[in-house]
N, C-alpha and C positions, 0 to 999 in steps of 0.2 A: 890721858886723853880718853874721851868718851867713845864708846863703840856706836856703830850704826843703830843697833837695837836700842841703846840708851837714848839716842837722839829721837828716834821714832816714838819711843815711849813718852819722852818729854813733850814732843809735838802733840801727841794725842791728849796728854794731860792739859796742855795749854788750850787746845781747841775746845775741850770740855769746859774749862774755866771761862773761856770767851763766850760760849753759848749760855752758860749759867748767868754771867753778868749781863748779857743782852736781854735775856728773859726778865731779869730783875729790873733793869732799866726800863724795859717796855712796860712792866707792871706799874712801876712808879709813874711813868708818863701817863698811863691810862687813868690812874687815880687822880693825878693833877687835872687832867681834862674833865673827868667826871665832877670834880670839886668846882671847877670854873663854870661848867654847865649848870650845876645846881645853884651856885652863887648868883649868876646873872640870869637865871631862868631862860636858858637858850634852847631853841629847838634845832632839829637837824636842818631845817630850811634856813635858819639864821646863820649857820656856819657853812652853808653851801653844799651839804652832802646830798647827792641826788638819788642814790639807791641804797637805802639802809638795810636791805634784805641780803645783800652779798656779805661774804665773810670779811672782805676789806672794802668798805664803802669808798667810792671815789668822790673826790671833791669836784664840784661842777666848775668847768672852765669858764672864763669870762667869754661872753659871746663875741665872735669876731665880726668886724665890720665887713659888710659885703661890698664888693667893688660895684661901682655904678655901671649899669648895663646900658647907659645912654649912648647916643650916637656919637661916633668919633669924627672929627672934622676931616675933610678930604685933604690929602697931601699931594695928590696927582690928579690932573684934569686934562681931558682931551678937548682941545679948543674947537675942533671940527664938530664933534658929536655932543659935547657937553657932559660926557660920562666921567665919573670920578672914582677914585680908589683911595681908601684911607691909609694904605700901606700895611694893613694887617691882613693876615690870611693869604690865600693864594692870589697870584696876580690874575686880574680879569683877562678874558680872551682878547679884548680890544687892545690892551696894553702889551700882551705877549706878541700879538701880531705886529704891532708897531715896532717893538724892540727887534723882532726878527727881520723886519724890513730895513733895519739899519739906524733907526732913531735911538736916542739915548734917553735913559730914565729922567735925567735932569731936564729934558725938553718938556716934560709933563709936570714938573714941580709947580705947586701953587704958590 
């Protein structure tokens, strides 16, 4: 049976071998990428790299669609005053006052 020291030594040896293989694979990948760039005459902009001065350039993310900031239709309306509320954000004062006086939110539904 192996001793603790033997196992620790094996672990360290395996970790060194793993690191060596990672570096070798990384080097091979870099060579493949360089060959493809040369073959297809690609620029950094072509592949979406946004800051090539950093040690590890980041690939530019696809732009996100912005949510429309348009007006939201009213969901609640006070028939007496004509005031409305979309149901988003804080409840307006007129609605709070009406709810406190005993009316229900469903009374104002559009």
